[in-house]
N, C-alpha and C positions, 0 to 999 in steps of 0.2 A: 505493501497497498501504501501512496508518493503520496504529502500527506503536500502540502504548499497551500501557505499562510497569504501570502503576496496582498490578498484578497484583504488583508484585515487590514485595512485607514484608520484614518482620523470622519473622515467625511462615513463608513460605515458606520461606524462604531457609534455616533452624534445620530445618524440616520438611523439605527435599528436598535442600537446597548440600552445610547442615553433613556429616552423612556422608560427605557425599562429597570430598570439603577434609580435612575426619580418614583418611581414611586415602590417600587420596592420596601427603600428609606424611608418612603411616606411612613405606606403601609406597616414596621418597625417603628416606629415613636407611638403612629399616635393605637396600635397595639400598645405593644408596652405598657403607656400614659392611662390608656381606657384599662389596660387592665392590673396596674399594676394600684389605679384605685378603687378595682371593685373589688378585684382581692385583696385589698386592706383591708373590706365594708366584709367580704366575706370573713373575713379569720376574727375580730371583732365580735363576732356574727361564734362563732363557733368555738372564742375561750367566751363569751359571757354567760357560761355558764343557764342560762333558760329555752330550757328544751325548744322550745318554741317560735329560738331563732334559729339556733345546735343543728337542729335536724333537716334545718332545710339547705342551709350553707352546705353539710357535711353532705346532703349527696349528690348539692349542684355540684359538688367538689370529684369528691368521688368517679360520680358520672361520665364528668366528662376524662376525666387521665385514662376510664378504663375504656374509650373509643381513640380507636386511628383522627388526626387530624383530617383525612383526608375526609375519615367519610364524614367528618363534620361538616365539612367544606362542603360538599355535593349534599348535605343535607339539607341545608341554609340557602343555598340557593336554588336548590330543585320545589321546599316546602315555603316557608318566607313569597315567593311571589301569588304562591294558592292558597294561601293565608289572609294577605292582604289586595288580592283578586287584582293588583296589577306588577309587568317585567320589574325588577330590577337587575343595578346594572350588579358587573361581575365583579368591576370596583367594591365596591361600595357592597360588595356581600361578601367577599375577599376582610374590606376592614370589622364588617359587624362582628366574621363568623370569629378572625381573627383575638380578637380581645373578649367575647366574652370566652373563647377557649382559654388561651393562654391566661386568665382572669382565677382559673381554676390550681394553675401552679405558677402561678405570684398571692394567690395565697397561703398557701403553706409557705413560702419563702420567706414572708410577711407571720405567720406564726411561730413558727421558730426566731425569727427576732423580741416580736413581744416579747415569746417567754427569755429569751437571754437577757430581757433588763431584767438587774436584781425585786422581788418580791419586797424589800425595804423602801425598794427611792417606791414604790405604789403607796405603801400603806404613812410612810412621808407625806405622799399625797395629801392621803386621806385627813392627815392628825391635823392636819392644817386649813384646813376644809374647802378641800377639792371636792369636787364632785367625778363619779365616775368617765367624762366625756371627757374634762378641763382636765385629767388626773395622763391622758392617752395621746392627751393631743399637746398638755406644755410640758411631757416626762417623758413616755411610753415610748410614743410612733418616732419625734428625732432621733430616741439613743435606737430603736429598731431599725430605722434607713442608714442609721452609720454602721452598723453590724452588719445590716446584709448589700447590702451598696455591692459589696464583688461578686455577689455570689445573683444575685437581682440582675447585675448588668450578663452575667454569666447567659441568664437566661432570655438577656435579651440577645444573642448572640446564638444559641442556637434558632431562636424567635428570628432573625434575622434570614436564618438559614431554610429556615420549615419555609416561609415564605415564597419560595422557589412551586413548592402546593401548588399553590392558584392554580397550575398549569388545567390540573382536571378541567375548573369554568369559564379557561379562554382567558382568563385576565391578564392582559400584559406586560411585566415581569420582565425581572433582569436576563432571565431564563429564556421566558417565550422573545424577549428581541433576539437571543445569540439564537433560536430557534429559528426566525424569520430569516434574518442573515447569511444567513448555514443554509436554508429550502430557497432564497436569491442571486447567492451566490452556486447554486446546491454541491457547500461544500460544508457538510452539515456535521462532519465529524469532528473537522478545527476548529468549527467554531461550537462545539459544543467542550472540548478540550481546553479551549482559549481559559470560557463559563465558568470552568471545575477552574485554572489557574487563577481566574478576578474572585469564586467566591474562598479561594485557601487562600489569595492576597488578605481582603478583607477583611477573614473571621478569625486570623493570626494576628493582623493586625492592633483586630481592635480589642484581642486574647492580650497579648504582650501587653495593654494598657490597664486591664481587667491585674494585668500580675505587680503591676508599680502599682495604682490608689488601692491594692491588698496590702502591702510591702507601708503605705504611709498609714492609712488602718494605723493598719496595728501597731508601729509607731506610736499613735496617736496615744493608743487604748496604754 
């Protein structure tokens, strides 16, 4: 097999790949922010000690963590239009799906982070007259976020890798951009190889940043 990468130039990258890269980054950032926000709520529900909050949150987290992501993507893409009575674009469906799905994983990370804060600090908050909400907002959550920041970022890297699964519903992500370029120039093998290198470079660079961040947090402790 003769590999030929000569067709790959700036015009090809900007014409086919850049659009997909932008969407992949947007999807990652939106799903990360939404997933952490929803995941924090779910974690607080599971730690509340109130059965009517613990049970639905536990069911949500355990159910989504037990289903392959690609199946959830297909379910949302196919079922939500039937429920709302109108079609929903692949990009919007992917954003909703990833936010809902990743919240289950971020929830477990946040729950571990909250539990890592010494209970003495929580009791101290109650002792000075703080409510449960104030104690969580002012004492527990800031420390939990700091403790779990490297793990949250690692999960976000995994999230970026998983964005390639939106090919199943035809969303134009980074991998789709390379696929389209490969079909146009009849060089699918070369474009998939380059796509693998691009994913590796991005994820490896982010992993190095997470490692440096982890060392800084360890020094602060």
